[in-house]
C-alpha positions as CSV (number, residue, x, y, z in Angstrom):
1,R,0.0,0.0,0.0
2,R,2.8,2.4,0.7
3,L,4.2,2.0,-2.8
4,D,0.8,2.0,-4.4
5,A,0.2,5.4,-2.8
6,L,3.1,6.8,-4.8
7,V,1.3,6.4,-8.2
8,G,0.0,9.9,-9.0
9,V,2.5,11.5,-6.5
10,V,5.9,10.6,-8.0
11,P,6.2,12.1,-11.5
12,G,6.6,9.5,-14.2
13,L,5.5,6.6,-12.1
14,R,2.8,4.8,-14.1
15,S,2.1,1.8,-11.9
16,V,3.2,-0.5,-9.0
17,T,2.3,-4.2,-9.0
18,F,3.1,-6.5,-6.1
19,N,2.6,-10.3,-6.2
20,R,3.5,-13.3,-4.1
21,D,5.3,-16.4,-5.4
22,L,3.0,-19.3,-6.2
23,G,4.5,-21.2,-3.3
24,L,6.2,-23.9,-5.4
25,I,9.1,-25.4,-3.6
26,A,12.0,-24.6,-5.9
27,A,15.6,-23.4,-5.2
28,G,16.2,-19.8,-6.1
29,H,12.5,-18.6,-5.9
30,W,11.9,-15.3,-4.2
31,D,8.8,-14.8,-2.0
32,V,7.5,-11.7,-3.7
33,V,8.0,-9.5,-6.7
34,L,7.4,-5.8,-7.1
35,V,7.1,-4.4,-10.6
36,S,7.0,-0.6,-11.1
37,E,6.5,1.0,-14.5
38,H,7.9,4.4,-15.3
39,D,7.7,6.8,-18.3
40,D,11.4,6.5,-18.9
41,N,14.8,6.1,-17.2
42,A,14.8,9.6,-15.9
43,A,11.4,8.9,-14.2
44,L,12.9,5.7,-12.6
45,E,15.8,7.7,-11.3
46,G,13.4,10.4,-9.9
47,Y,11.3,7.6,-8.3
48,Q,14.3,6.1,-6.6
49,A,15.3,9.5,-5.2
50,H,11.8,10.8,-4.3
51,P,11.4,11.4,-0.5
52,D,8.1,9.5,-0.4
53,H,9.7,6.5,-2.1
54,Q,12.7,6.7,0.3
55,A,10.3,6.7,3.3
56,A,8.4,3.7,1.9
57,G,11.7,1.9,1.3
58,A,12.8,2.5,4.9
59,F,9.7,0.7,6.1
60,I,10.1,-2.1,3.6
61,R,13.7,-2.7,4.7
62,T,12.3,-3.4,8.2
63,V,10.1,-6.3,7.0
64,T,12.2,-7.9,4.3
65,G,15.5,-9.7,4.1
66,D,17.4,-10.1,0.9
67,R,16.4,-8.5,-2.3
68,A,17.3,-8.4,-5.9
69,T,16.8,-5.6,-8.4
70,V,16.4,-5.7,-12.2
71,D,15.9,-2.6,-14.3
72,Y,14.9,-3.2,-17.9
73,E,13.3,-1.5,-20.8
74,L,10.4,-2.8,-22.9
């Protein structure tokens, strides 16, 4: 919810989607995935630096362990 609330607040942030893993027992699976869509790379950089995103990230770090990040273009 904290990240969903950023849509319409952070310029260039189009959407945020959060989903849980299907629960299959397989090595290398992560528990959850977060996908955020941005207008362009500059919007992604602005999102990462935005104070509201920083605040949401501070909370998320208190309830998560390891993470992996992938930035890509469609």
